[in-house]
ZANUGU-517575 format. One record per residue (C-alpha): residue in three letters; z, x, y. Coordinates in pm, whole numbers, plus 50000, padded with zeros to 5 digits. Each point is the difference from the previous one (the first is absolute). Last residue first. Example, Ala and Ser with C-alpha at 12.3 -4.5 7.8 and 13.67 -1.06 7.14 Angstrom:
SER507145136749894;ALA500664986349656;
//
This chain:
GLY869060849685234;ARG500795030950206;HIS496565015749959;LYS498534991550340;GLU503335008550163;LEU499815034749847;VAL496775007850188;ARG501414986650329;ALA503195020349955;LEU497945031249930;THR498204995750331;GLU503314997150188;VAL501375030249812;GLY496925020250092;LYS500324991350368;GLY503615012349999;ILE499165031749808;ALA497085007550234;ARG502384997750297;GLU502605021949829;ASP497595028349925;ILE498005005949682;ALA500155026349723;SER503614995949888;VAL500254962849925;GLY498584996949648;LEU500424966449826;VAL500624995649626;LEU499564963749899;GLY501534975949752;PRO500164989149638;GLU503315004249809;VAL499745028449748;GLN500465003349623;THR496984978149915;ARG497735023250196;ASP500165027349735;ILE498315032350110;CYS500864990950356;PHE499105014950338;ARG497154975850070;GLY502374972049899;ILE501915006050323;PRO496894987750180;SER498925023950277;VAL499214986050344;PHE497125012050213;LEU499304978550302;GLY496754990950177;ALA499984962949920;ALA497655005049703;ASP502485025649866;ALA502784974550036;ASP497964974949800;ALA499555025349719;SER503695009850007;ILE500964963249985;ARG497754993649701;ASP501545029649815;GLU503574990550093;ASP499774964049882;MET502424976450175;ALA501194969849804;PRO503455015149947;SER500744994650372;ALA502225023850196;PHE497835029049894;THR501555034449964;GLY499995026150276;VAL499955037850001;VAL500075023850295;HIS498095032250055;PHE500055035950125;GLY503355012549877;ALA503614991750071;VAL502424973450124;SER498144969049880;ARG501084963850030;THR498614980949700;VAL497514973750117;ASN500004965349851;LEU496524987650088;LEU498914965050097;GLY503084979750092;GLY500645023250295;LEU496985022150062;HIS499464995050373;ARG503135006650205;GLU502095019149746;ALA496905019649900;ALA499385010550362;GLU503515014550028;HIS499675016349657;PHE496715016050100;ALA501255012850333;ALA503085015449835;HIS497815017849745;ARG497815012350284;GLU502975013250198;ALA501315018549694;TYR496515014349948;ILE499905014750350;GLU503515014549984;ARG499435015349657;MET496675013750125;ARG501685018350288;ARG502605016149778;LEU497365010349745;HIS497805015650270;THR502885020650137;ALA500865012549650;PHE496355009149937;HIS499635017250338;GLY502945023349933;GLU498075032950020;GLU500385006049627;ILE498604965749903;PHE496795003050204;ALA499695036749897;ALA500104990049632;LEU497524972150069;VAL497595024950159;ALA500315023549703;GLN499444972149747;ILE496914987350179;SER498555035150018;SER500795007249634;PRO497684972949872;VAL501864983649705;GLY499895018549669;GLN497185011949776;LEU501484983549692;PHE498735010449654;ALA502095027749845;GLY502335008950284;SER501274964550031;ILE500554996549625;ARG501835033549972;GLN502224992650298;PHE500624964949862;ILE501235014449669;PRO502075027550161;VAL501764973850221;LEU500734975049722;PRO503455012949900;LYS500985001650370;PRO499284963350068;ALA496744997350194;ILE500084989050362;TYR496824982350107;PHE497825002450307;GLY497624980050214;LEU497285007650249;ARG496854979950060;LEU500175005450380;ALA497724969850037;PRO502994977449925;PHE502035008650314;MET503395016350070;THR503144984249849;LYS497984975549789;SER497285022749862;PHE502435029449989;THR500964992949639;GLY502905005949764;VAL500385000949623;TYR503265009149821;ILE499965008049628;VAL503444990249868;ARG501435012149666;GLU501685032750100;GLY503384989149856;THR501955001650326;ASP497804974550174;GLY502074985350282;SER497795012850285;LYS496914990249799;LEU500944963350028;THR499605004050375;PRO502714994150253;LEU499554970350234;PRO498605006350348;ARG502665001250273;GLY500754968050189;ASP498604965150053;TYR496315008550043;ARG498935018449686;PHE496715018449998;GLU500215034049831;GLY499994984049653;ASP496424988250046;TYR498195012049686;ASP502995014249814;ASP498354995849658;GLU502435010749728;LEU498485007649657;ILE502785000349740;TRP499515020049679;ALA501154992249645;ASP502125018449743;ASN501374966249891;GLN503695006050076;ASN499295018950322;ALA497584973750126;ALA502424971849920;ALA502845018250179;LEU497855005150312;LEU499084963250000;GLU503574988049958;ALA501265023150276;ARG497324987050234;ARG500984964249912;ALA503625007050094;LEU498965016250328;SER497944969550089;MET496225001650026;GLU498974987050340;VAL497904968450018;GLY496785000450206;THR498024976349776;PRO496775020950016;HIS500705027149909;GLN503705006249964;HIS501515017550300;SER502185030049909;PRO499594995049624;THR496194999949960;VAL499815003149620;PHE497675011349719;ALA501705005549662;LEU498505024149746;ARG500065004849622;PHE501504966749901;ASP501444997249648;PRO502244970450083;ALA496954980050108;LEU500614963150078;ARG503784998749941;LEU500615033650161;GLY497944989250301;ALA501864966950027;GLU503345018250013;VAL498635025250250;SER499074971750235;ILE498155016450289;GLY501744995250331;GLU503434985950086;ALA498864965750125;ASP497704996149699;VAL496835017749884;PRO498354990849670;VAL498595026749767;PRO496264998549932;VAL499345024549712;MET496745018850055;ARG498675017249690;ALA498705032150154;GLY496375010249958;CYS499845023750297;ALA497864974750187;ILE502864975049966;LEU502315025950158;CYS497695004650298;ASN499484962450040;ARG503744993250007;ALA500605027850252;GLY497434984950234;ILE501264964349957;ALA503705005750072;GLY502244975449819;PRO500804963849924;ASN501135005249728;GLU501385035449998;PHE498385021349732;TRP501635012949684;VAL497435021849826;PRO499354998249625;ASP497795028049859;GLY496734985049875;PRO497805029450095;ASN502225031050034;LEU501975004650317;LEU501575030550168;VAL497145020950142;ARG497484972150058;GLY502594977250155;ILE501355027150230;LEU496475008750116;ASP499054963950070;PHE503244992050181;ALA499715031750212;GLN496364993050080;GLN500974965550126;ALA502825014550211;GLY497505018050221;ASN497735029849950;VAL502685022349850;VAL502815023650101;PHE502335011149719;ILE503715004750070;GLN502195016249735;GLU499235034850134;PRO501464989450337;ASP503394997149824;CYS501704966249990;SER502894980950154;VAL499144964250089;GLY502324982050243;ARG497124982950178;ASN500305013650355;SER501585034649986;ARG498905011149651;LEU496694981550017;HIS499105016850329;GLU500925034849874;ALA497954995449680;ILE497054987150203;VAL500315030650227;SER499865023649702;ARG497084982549830;LEU498095001250327;ARG500495037550037;PRO498965006749640;HIS496764979650038;GLY499714979049683;ASN499925004949625;ALA496275007649991;ASP500495026350272;SER497084996550238;TYR496695018149961;GLY499045021950294;MET499184991050358;ILE503355000950179;GLN501605033749931;ASP496835020849967;ARG498804983850320;PRO502845013050214;GLU501744971050182;ARG498174982250284;TRP499334970249772;HIS503744993249976;LYS500424998150377;ALA497214974250024;THR501714978849735;LEU503385002950174;ARG498474988450328;ALA498144971249833;TRP503204988149828;VAL501885000650330;ALA497214980550173;VAL499874974849714;PRO503654990350039;PHE499874968849772;ALA500954967850176;ASP496484985650006;TYR499605002349623;ASP502934977349919;PRO500525004349627;LEU498044981049731;GLY501624988649674;THR499364962850023;VAL497434981550209;PHE501424968950168;ALA498534996350265;ARG497385026250078;PRO499775037749975;THR496935017249850;ARG499335010249639;PRO500234964849860;HIS501014996149632;ALA497194984149802;LEU500974965049890;ARG500174986849643;GLN501095032349841;PHE498855011549655;PHE501525032349866;ARG500924982349676;PRO496364996849899;SER499685038150037;ALA502745009949755;ASP498424993149661;ALA496685015650093;ILE501955027950172;ILE501935008549682;ASP496974996349770;ALA497755022650206;LEU497254979550156;LYS496674987749865;THR497584993150281;SER496925010249801;VAL496745001450188;PRO497304979849826;ALA497535021849809;ALA497035012550202;PRO496564986449929;GLN497525028249934;GLN498085014950292;VAL502875019450152;VAL499115011250352;LEU501945030550117;ALA500684996350370;GLU497985020750239;SER501925028450154;PRO502244992950295;ARG499075017950321;THR502405026850121;THR497985028349845;GLU496934991350209;ALA502035003150319;VAL500425037249932;ASP496295004350075;SER500824992550363;VAL498754971550217;TYR498665016350315;SER501245006350354;GLY497835014350275;SER497305026750041;GLY501165024750263;THR502815012649781;ARG500044982549664;SER502944976849939;VAL500944989349652;ILE500894965449873;LEU502104987049710;GLY502225030949983;GLU503164980050064;SER500675019450321;THR496424992750109;LEU500474962549958;ARG503175001950211;GLU498335021050268;PHE497044975950013;VAL502304970150051;ALA501985018450270;MET496735008150178;ALA499034963250000;THR503404990450139;THR499745025950277;ARG496494987250072;SER501514966550079;ILE498724969349819;ASP497084977050069;LEU498675003449644;GLU496535012750095;LYS501265020450296;ALA502795017049809;LEU497645008049714;THR497475015250238;ARG502635022150171;SER501485010349664;SER496545010449889;PRO498214978949741;LEU500355010549638;ARG497415020649811;ARG499524992549630;GLY500405031249787;ALA502014982749726;PRO499284962849979;LEU501154973650252;ASP499744967149813;GLY501505019049706;SER503194979549970;THR502165030050096;ILE498075006050321;LEU499714964150119;GLN503674993949916;ARG501005030650201;ILE498024986650294;ALA501814966449987;GLY503445015249948;TYR499595024350292;VAL498874971750227;GLN502964977749910;THR502555028450009;THR498875011450343;ILE500054964150126;SER503654996849895;LYS501064974349738;ASP502114972250153;LEU496804979650025;SER498884981650314;ARG497755028950107;ASP497594993549712;VAL497375027349988;ALA496894990249798;ILE497925029849898;SER496444997850123;PHE498845034349891;LEU496245004149965;LEU498535014649684;GLU496265007750015;GLY497274985549776;SER498274982150287;SER503274981250073;ARG502944998649759;LYS503174982250105;VAL503415010349879;MET503244980150028;
//
């Protein structure tokens, strides 16, 4: 970037007008790099804004903006009638020379804590989960349908509040206003009756699982876990040192009978009763009663993940397990990643009343809490009725996408994939029509064809309990993309039929 001629520095900074980065940012970054690297030492005079603009073929306004930005950072100083110079302050921004160790350094140890060393091999996933929508990514909402303009208005309104109310540390337990509106929403929409003090706001459901596991489990404690079951929760509990007990799931939900046979002394049971993840079955009322009775008899806890319970398309959402918990055994976890958008990173859990003082003490001791601005904006979003409106709209959109998938599946996937008709959630599940099909090879070939399909085995602790198949997300893409995706999937499956 810098040419030296007759001992003098001449600026020939390359400006690339094809980049998304503004010209001001490009020129500022280049000069700043020259200063902080030492190529422009303290006291060196810079060209005038007029000269710089001419040399780089940029506007003088841009050149002046660059100088103002460098001045505001203290990297250059202006002397009246003389020009702009690199300041002495710039010297302090340069990194000191690294310490050179003459003797050979010992190899860096990568020894992990025993729990994580044991857990990390079980975190392995064959395919990285995509962050952007495509057929058939699971767990992503429709980004385009979110009312961004409303959210932006509420955000701007929040930042006009008095600074002492918006710029301090947030409550480690959660914004009081948000906890109140969550309690009201759960009472009217999910049948859960709780006090706002029982609700703790966290950075997503994953943090809730991790915190609950660390507070309630000792290393080696047996945990009933649905098989197949939710990957994120499974990894959190493994990282806490739990002894994971894969309990099979049937048409009524987790098999309490099998759980008692495998680990009668269980400490915790993880379940997704409203819409089992990933099979989609609903836990029957009889099975719910069995599970609650088992927890009461064994002095155990139940961790209920209501990850997509708001999205049911053939009537009112099913009641939660928490709504029938008279013995204060159920810890309910909810998330806004599905109802709103993942980048929000907001989740919450409801602690049974006996555990509230414990979690308050834990949160206050070492959790800084979720940014209060995000919580305040979400509280306003719910209070003003935008959340309810958004949920109604998304239910309609997702119902149409489920219908589009099943219609396309009937046309193209017959004899290839036996798809279970879904009435809730973000995904559908299908098992292979031919026993010769290998779900891992199919998922790899689908990825090569531009699809993302999740093998059911990816969700299993014990694959032998589960029939092979695929989990296919339908929420993040429109009906046309769903139809094209099904056609592509049919071609991939056809290759593996024999």
